[in-house]
N, C-alpha and C positions, 0 to 999 in steps of 0.2 A: 504493499499498500504505500509506504514512504517513498519508495522508487517511482512509482505510478504518479503521486502527486509532486514529485520533483520535476519529472517529464512535462507534466501539464504547466507547472510554473515556467519552465524554462522555455516552452513553447509560447507562451504568453509574452514573455520578454522579447523572445523572437519577432513575434507580431508587431509590438508596439515599436520596435526598433527600426523595422523594415518597412512598415506599411503607411508612411505619412511623411509629410515634409519636415525640415528642421524645426524644433520646437520654438527657437529664438526668432523664427520669421515672423514678421508682422502679420497678424491675423484681420480679416476685414470684419467690422461689425455690420451685421446684416439687421435691417428694420422694416417696418411698413414703407412702402414708397410715398413720396411727397405728393404725388398727384392721384391717390386713390381716396375713395370716399371714407375708408376705415381710418385714415391718419388722424392723429390727434388734433382736437380744434385749436384755432388760434385765436389771440385776442385781436380781432381786426382793428381795433381802435388804435393799437400801438405796432401791429404788424402788418400794416396794409401793404398789399403786394406792390413792389416798385418796378416800373419798366426797366428791362434790360437797356444798359447803356451801351450805346454803338461804339466799340472800338476798332482796333486795328484787326482786321481778320486775316489769320495764319492758316494756311491749309495744311491739313493732315492727310497723308496718303500712303500708299504702300511703297513709294519710293524713299520717303524721309521717315518712315516709322515701322515699327514691328510690333506684334503681340505674339507672345509665346506662353506655353504652358509646360508644366511637369505633373504628369499622372504617377501616382505611386502604388505599388502591390506589394504583396509580401515578397515575392522573389526579386524585387527591383523596382524599376521605375522606366517611363518612357517621356520622351521629349517631342514636343510638337507645337503647332502654332496656326495662324490663319494668314493666307497670302494676300487676301484682299481686305482692305479696310479705307475708310475714308471719314472726313470729318474737319473741324476747324477749331481753333483757339480764337476766343474774342478778347483780345488783350486790350485792356483798359488802363490807360496811364503807366503802361509797362509794369503793372503791378498785379501779381497773381491773385492776390486777396480780393482784387476789384474784378477779376477776370472770369471767364467761364470756358468750359470746353465740351465738345459733343463728338462722339466717335459711333460709327456704324460699322459692322463687320459682317461680311458674307460668310455664313456659317459653312457653305458647301466647298469653301476654299481651304478647308482644314487640312492639315498635314501632321503626320507623325514619322517616327523612325521606323516604323513598320507599316507595309502597305495593307496587310490584312487589317490591322489595328484601324488604320485610317478610314477604311469602309466600315468597320464596326462602329466607329465614332459618328459617322453620318446616319447610322440607323436609329430607330425609335429607342432603343437601348441608352443612347445618349442624347446627342444634339438633334437628332430627327429634322434633318436639315431640309426635307421635302415639305414638312409641316411648319417649320420655323426657320425660313431662309436668311433672317437678318437676327443680329443681336445688337443692341446699343447702349450706350452710355451718356447720360446728360448730367453735367455738375450742378448742383444746387447751391454749394457753398465751399468756399476754400479759405482755410484759415492758416495764418503764420504760427510757428512754435512747435512743429513737430520735433522729436527728438532726432539727433544726428544718426544715420547718415542723410536723413529726410530733413526738410525744412517747413513742409506745409501738410495739413491734414485736408483731405477732399472728401467731399460727401455729395452723392448723386444717386440717381436713378439709373439701375441696370435691368435692362429688359433681356432675360435669357431664357431660352426654351419656354416661351409662353408666360414666364412670371416675372412680374415687375417688382423689384425691391429696392429700397435705399440702402446703400452700403457706405462705408466709411473706411478710408485708409490712408496711410501716410505716403507721402511722394517727395521727390526731390524736383524742385523746379527752379531754374536758373534762365533768366532774361539778361540777353545781351543785346548789343546794337546789331547783331546779324541773325539772332535766332531765338526761339523760346524752345528750351531743351527740358524734357520731362521724362523721369526715370521713376517707374511704378514696380513694386515688386511685393506680393502678399499672398497670404493663404486665403481661399475660399472653399466654403463647404457647398460642394455640388448638389447635395439633398436639398438645400434651401431653395434650390431652381428646379426641384423635382427630377433630378436624374438620380435614379434610385438603384441602377443596375449594380450588384453586389461583386460580380466577377465569378469566377469559378470557385468551388468549395474549397479547394486546395491552394487558391491563389488569389485571397479576397484583395479588393481594390479600396484604397482610403477614400474615406469620405471628403478629405480636403485634397485640392490641388493648388499648385503654385501658379499664379498669373503675373506676367511681366510685360510691361508696356515701356517701349523707348520711343521717344518722339523727338526729333529735331526739326521743329517748322521754322522755315526761313522767314524772315522779316524783309518787306518791301523796302527798297532804299529809294 
C-alpha cells in the first residue's frame, strides 16, 4: 500500500510539473465583458461614457506583428500561432494610458509545430474555425504602473470561440518617434472560453496556455 501511494504521489507531482506554463508567468484575470448586460452597473452621474479621442492611427498587421501561443500537456508542449491578424493603435498624445488598441485574428490561419495538431486545433474540439472565423480584442483601459519587466496593465474585451469576456494582463509598451512597440505574454485559461477538450487519458492537456503578442507599429513621419 505504501509503495502504491508513493507511486500515485509521484505521478501527481509529474503531472503538475509538466502539464502547464511556468508558475511565475503572469496570469490574465478574466471577468464579465464590459459590453454585456450582466456587467456590474455604473454610476452614470460620475462615470458617463466619454467619446473616444481621435489620435494617431498606427496600423497593426501580419508584417509588423505576431501572435503566438504555447500549449502544454503531460508529455511536453506545442508551439504555434496565427498567420493573419489586423488592427490598429489609437495613439493619443503619445501616451499609452490615453490610447487604445484593437486586434482581429483570422482563426483559420492558425499553425503549430505539428501538421496533425494544426488540423485538430481548427476542429470543434478547439477553435472551431468554421463556426468562429474571427477572434478579436479591444482595450477598454490602459493603466501605468505594472511591475517590471512590464510597465502597463491592459484591460479589454476578448471575443474568442464565441465567448466574450473582459481580461486584464500586464504589457510592455514603449512609444518612440518611430514606432509604438508592445510586448505581451501571459497565461490564459482556455476553459474560460469553452475550449474544454481534455486531451488523451494518458496525455492530458493543461487548462492554461501561454499567449504572446509582439507589435511594432510604425508611426507616420
